N, C-alpha and C positions, 0 to 999 in steps of 0.2 A: 568848296569852292579850290582849292589848292589840289584835292584828289583828281579832280576828273581828269587831266592828263593822264593819269596814273590808269584810272578805271579803263579810261576809252583803249589803252593800247594791251591789258588784260582783263577786259570785263570775267571775262569765266571763273577766276580770283576770286574775286566780290563776291560772289553768284557761290561759289564753294563755301568762303568764309562765313556767308551766311547763311545758309543752311546747318554749317555746323557749330555753329553758335547754338551753347547751351540757353533752355527758358531764363537761366537765372542771369547771363551776361545780357541776353535780349532786355531783361528788364533794367538793365543799370544802365545799359545805350538807350533807352526809353524811359526813362525815370515817370513814375504818376504823381512826385510833387518837383515843381519847377524851384519852388522860394517860397520861403518863408520869414516872419519875421513881429520884430514884437514894437510895440511904440514903452519908452520907458521914461515919465515926464515928455520932454522934448525932442528924444533921444531917438532914433531907430537904430534898435540893433537885426543887424541881420545875423539869420539859424546858415552855421555852418553845416549842409548837407551832405552826409555820408551814405552814399546808396550800397555800397558793401554790407554798412553794419543797421543800415534803416534806422538812423538817429541823426536832427537836430541838433545840434549842439548852440545853445544861447551863451555867448560866453559876459564876460565882465557886469551881471546883475547879481547889484547884494543884494534886494530884499524879489521875492516874486508878488506885494502884493504891492508892489510902483509899475508893471505891469501894466498898462492902458490899453492895446489898444494889437491888432495881430491881422497880420495881411498875410496871406495865403498868396499861388497859383495851384494849379492843377493840370497835367493834360487831359486835351482836349477824353470828354466822357465820362470824365472819374469823378469819383465822391469822395468825401473823406470824414469819417466818423469819430466820434464826438466832433460839432462844430467846433473849431479854437475859439471863435468869438463866445461862444458861451462859459467859457473857462476862466474870460474877464473876470478879477476880481475873486476869482475861486483857485488859483494856479500852484501848482505844488511844485518843486523841482526836477522834479519827473511826471510827463504825461505821457500818453499812449492813445497814437490817432491810428483809427485801419482806415488804410485809402483803398480805394477797388477801381478796378478799369472792366470796360466792359468784354470778358474774352480770357481777363485774367486771374489769378487766385491774387487776392486779397494778400494788400504789405503790411505790417503792422511799424513806425514809426514812434519812434522812443524821440519827445521830446525833452532836452534837459537842459536846466537853468543853472550859472553857474557861476560865481565870482570868479574865479581865478579866467585866463587867457589861454588854457591848455584843455586840452578835449584830457572825460573823465574818463581815463580805462576802466574801471571797476563797473561803468554801469551796461548792463546787458537789455540786450530786443528779447520780446517774447516771442517764441517760435505757432503759439497760437492766444487769440486773444477774443477772450467770451466780453459780447455787451449784455449785464446782468438787466439795461433797463429797457431794450432795442427788443421788444412783445413782439412775436411775428405768430399767424397759426390760429389757435383758440386753447382755454383754461381743456384740459381732458378732465373730462368732469366726471366718467363715469367708468368704472372696470366691473364688467360683467364675468361670473362662471358660467358657462355652459354644459347644460346636465344633457345635450342633446343625443351625446356619444354618447353616456352611460347614465341611463333616469339613475342608479342607486348611486352616481359615485360621493355621492354626503353621504357613506356609511353606518360614519359615527357623530357622536356632538364633538369629538379629537378636531377628525377633518373640518368639522363646520365651523372652529374654533380661528383654524388653522386662517381658512380662507377669510371666513367674514368678521374675523376680527383682528388676527395679525395683519390678514396681504388688506384688508378693508374694501372686499368685495362689494357692492354697494347694489347688483342687480344678478338675476339669473336669464339665461336662456333654455326656453323649455318644449318639449315638443308637441305638436299636435298629433295625436297618432291615425289610426282609420286606415291604416294604408292594411298591404295584402296578409304581411306576416303577424299584426296585430289590427283586429281589429274592431277596434275600441266602441268604432261609430258600426252597428250592423246597421244601425236605419234614422230616421227621422226620430229624433224625440229617447233614444234610446245610447245612454255610455254604457259600457262596461268597464267600472269599477277595476278589476281586478290585477287590468291591461297599466295605466293610472298609481298601483299601488307604489309601487318603489321611490316614482318622480316625487307623489306626495311626502312621501317621509323625507325625502332629502328636501325638499321644500320648508317641511316645517321644522328642521331643524338648522336651516336659515334665519327663518324669522324669527326665530326659537335666541340667535345668538344677537342678529341685529337688533332687537327688541323696538325701540323707541326709533331706530335709526332708520334710515327710507334703507329700501328693497324695488327694488322695481323689478316687475315681472314682465316678460317678453317669449311672448309666446309664436315658436315657428311652426309651418308646419313638416313634419318629419319627411325627409327623403327617402322612397324605396325604388327609386327608378322607376319605370314606366307602370307601377302596378301602386303608387304613392297615395290614391284617392282610390277610396268604396266607391263598387260600380254602382250603386245607388244614385252617388251623384254626377252620373257623368254619362255622354253619347261620346258618337266615334269625332266627334266634334272638341273633347276636354271638357272641362268640367261645365254642368249647369248652374249660372250664377246662383241664381234664386236657394237652390236644394247646397251648394257646397256655402250660402249664407246660411241655408236650416241648421245644417253640420256646427259651422260656427257660436253662432247662437246655442245649440246644447253641448259642447264644449265652456263657453264662457257661462254657463249658467252651474256646471258639474263641476268650473274651478271655483264661485263662490261659493257655491253650497258646503265646500271643503275648505271654507278660508282662505283661499287665492285667489282675490281679486289680479285681473288683464291689466295687468297698464300701459303696454306697445305689444301688438299684431301686427305678424307677417302674414300675407294672405299666402303668396305665394314664395318657394323656393327651389334655387337652382332648377327654372323653367325652361333652362335646353336640357336636362337627364330625365324633367318627370313627364308625366301623358295629361296635365290639367290646360294647356294651352292658354294660357292666364291671360288674354291681350290687354290694352289696357282700358277696352273698354271693359270688360268683362269684370273686370280689375275695380271698374267703377261703380258695376251696378253690384258688386260684394258686397265691396260697402256701403252701399248706399240703403239695402238690406238690411247692414247690423243695425245701421243709424235708425232707419225705423223699428227697429225691435227694443233697441238699448231705447227709445223711447213707450213701446206696447209691455216690453216686460220687467223696463227696468231695473238694467244694468248701467253700469257708466261705462260708456263706449270710448274701448281702445284707445289711442292714438296708433294710428295704419302708419307702419313703415316697409320698404319698396324701393328696387323690384329685388332685389334679394337677388341676382345674377350669381351665377358662379364667374362669372369676371365681368367690369366692365366695356358696354360695347364700343364708344368710345362714336366721334362724328362718322357715322355710317347713315343710308338712310334707312335701311332698319331698327337703328337705336331705340329700343321699346322706348325709354324715358323721353327722346325728344317728341317719336310720335306721341305718347299722353300731356306732355304738357301743351302739341300745337290743336288737341283734342280737346284741352280748355277741362280736363280736370284734376286741375293742381287742389281742389279744394276738398281732393278723397285721398290725399299722401300727406304725412307729418313729418315723416322723419324718412332720410334717405338716407337704404341702407345695402350695401355688397360688398360679396368678398373679392381676395382680393390677394393674391399667393404669394411666396418667394416663387415658386414655375411656371408664372403669369402676372409677369409685373410690368400690367402695362401703363407707366406713368402718364401718358398724356390720354391716355382713351379716359380714367379718371382723373383727371382736372377737366379735361371737355366736359363730362356728365357732369365733375359738381359747380360746370360755369349754368347748371341749367335747374340747380335746384335754387336761389333764392336764398332767405335768412335760414331754410329749412336745417336743421342738424342732422350729421355729418354719423353714421354707425358705421365701424367695422365690423359690420354683425360675423364676418368668419375669416380671418385670418388666422393663416396654420403655420406651422413649426412640425414638420412631420419627422418624426422618430424615425423614420424608414429611408426618406429623400436626406437626411443628415446624418446617415450611415455611409461608409466607414467613418468619416472626417466630420466629428460634429463639430468642429472648433471650428472650423472653416465653414462650414452653410451655414453656421448662428451668423457669418457677420453678410448672407443678402435677406436671411431673418429677419433680421435686429432694420437691416435698412427699409425693407419692407417696412414694419411698422416705423419706423421713419417715413415712408413715402406720406403717407395719411397724417402722419403729427405733421410735416409740413405746410399739407394743403386746409386744415382747419377741422381733422378729428374732433369728434365731443366724447365718441367713448364707442371701447373695444372688445372684443371676447377672445380668449384662442380658442381655437378649436383644441380640445384635447391636453391644456392648460394642465401645467405641469410645477410645481413647486420647488423641491430637491428630491433627492436620489440618486443623481446622474446629474451630467454636464448641461444637457441640455435644461431638464429643469431649473435646475439652477443660474443657469443666464435667464431665461423667460420668467423671473419670479422678479431677477434683478435690474431686467429693461423694463417692468410690468409695473412693478407694487411705486415708487419714485416717480414716477410720472402723474399718477392717476390724483388730479387736482391741480397738473403744474399747467404752464405752459411753457412754448418754447423760444428761447434768447438766442439772435444773432449772436453767431459762432465760424470764426472765418480761422483756419488750418491752411497750412502753409500750400498743399495742393490742390485746394478748392473749396468749396463748401459746397458740392453736387456730393451724392453718393449713388448716383446712378451706373458707376465702372468698379466694378470690382478690385480688390487688391490696390486700394490706394490707401491715404490715413485720411477713417471716418471718424468723425467728428460729432458730437451733435449737445447741445446744453439745454437743459430744463428748469425755474424757476416754479417754487414754490413759497412765496412769502420771502422768506433771509433764508431760506436754505437752495441751491446751488447743485445743479444735480451735472455733474460732463461726463461723456461718455469718447472713448478714443476707439476703438477698430482696427490694429495694424494687420493684415494676414496676406496668408498667400498659403496656396495648395503647400502640403506637408512635401513633393518633388522641389517647389521652385524656390525652396530655401536658398540656394546658391547666390538666386537672384534679387531677393527681398532685401527690406535696408530698415532695420532699427535706427533706436531715437533714441539715441545716449540723451544723457542731462535735457529731456525737450521740456520747454518755457512756458505754461499758462501764464497769461498772465489775464488783469479786471481792466479794463479800458475806464472804467470809474465802481466806486463804490471801495470801501476793505474787505479786508478780510479777518474774521473775530477768533481768535486760533486754528488751533492745528486740523489740517487737511487729511484730510485721510483716504485712503484709496483700498480696492478690493482689485486684483488682476489674475485672469485666467490664462496660464500655456498651457503647451506639452506637459510640464513638469511640474502642474500645481495639480492639488487636490480640486475633486468636482467644482466644491465650495468656494475657490479662488485661495489668493494669500493675501492678505491683508495688511498693510501698511500706512508708515505717515510718509506722503512727496516733505517736499525740500523748502522751507518758507526763506524766502531769496528776500523780498518785499512784501508789504499789509494788501501788494497788489498783483505779488508774483509769486508762482512754487514749480517746482523741478521736480522729473522722477526721468525712472528710464520707461522706455515704449519697446519692448523686443518686437523680433519676427514674431511672428503668430502670436499676437494677445490680443487680450479686450478688459478692456482698462475705463473704471469706475470710481472717480472722485466723487468728493461732499466737500461742497462750500460751503461755512457757515457765513454769511455777511451782516457786518459789525452793525450796527443798530445807530441808525439815520438821527441826529442830534439837532 
């Protein structure tokens, strides 16, 4: 109130100062955490909140086990994790809490309990916080190798071992041919073996390596533009459902005779580029034909995946998926599959379509990390490619399969393997970094964490264009903390920069405490840390 006369005299000065404030200054002026105190016996110890260092000092407490209660106040709309009251009887001398408010990046506060009546200046707060027990999304259950780009891609047992043993791929996406270039299905009841010869050899090698382990076979229609379907199964209005159904039955039986059982079947593939015009009605008719034939001809009905469009359509009247469910055809679709690329990263469209599918699994059936689009700045393009994958893991991805997966030999391949293999069987966990959790804006610090058992994988991308180096930020002595659990042993990391080999540079992070490590994140770097979590007693 004392400032009102001054503001009335020169109100423009106040506006000018407000607009010039940095985001950090705004956070200090508008703290998320308003008060924090604990009960020690009959005494209440008020916490001294230092907003500049994000610290809460709880001074004069000899024994952390004497803390019997906790009280705190947050700004409107703010939340705190973990809930401080859950720390009662489990309090440590240093506890980290993440306070988040809508529209602002989360802030990590470190509560420090000391028997001294002075600030412990040796304590630092983490710059990023991982919550190993705050899961979201889903367990990423399957990692497929895609053979549709090249039927002969698994050309040796060594290659099969690389993919299906070392990388632990547990699925194959394979082609359904019958197009103008490879007329494998010239008429009903006829399949030309030669067109599938190399595909079958690739599958056999994968089967041999997997042995008794699961290997899911997912068959998808091969796209050849407006010549994707043989002439005998279509007319001027696209495919004829019963004839296309007959061709698919021929394919399933042919594969079965050659030792390959089709587990999952895609009726369509990128409908906007082919001539099939497979509407929701036609889809339902094809599936009905297959179910009837499965009973009559004695094969196991595959799970049906769809619509496998080039990109999600989103909330528009023409949305294929919405029209499909509005027509009550849900019993003819078991898995939602879509293509979602860095070049058309329509997050809201994907999120909308996922809102329609109920509890069906979500498979990313053709994410792209194009080598041609990545050139000439492969490291920079990797930011968008990786974040495109993370869009989908954020939204509950169950399975994924890169188009033209590469695992070594160049920068793209090494990065692709490093962000793919570790997340198979893992689930995302909450991670807060200095500039917010969203990865939709490139050029920020991008961070994600995934947990599988007692192993935590943390990824950090600090990227810019080569010509933007002068304006970019490097993060020296960057601290990553865990809000729960403890680190067991050392934390290794691999980091890619412009100066590193394509395999990256491997090193060990500086371990500050059993809940915090430190390392440098240079400009134009991608970093992957591996934490082993201590066993819970």
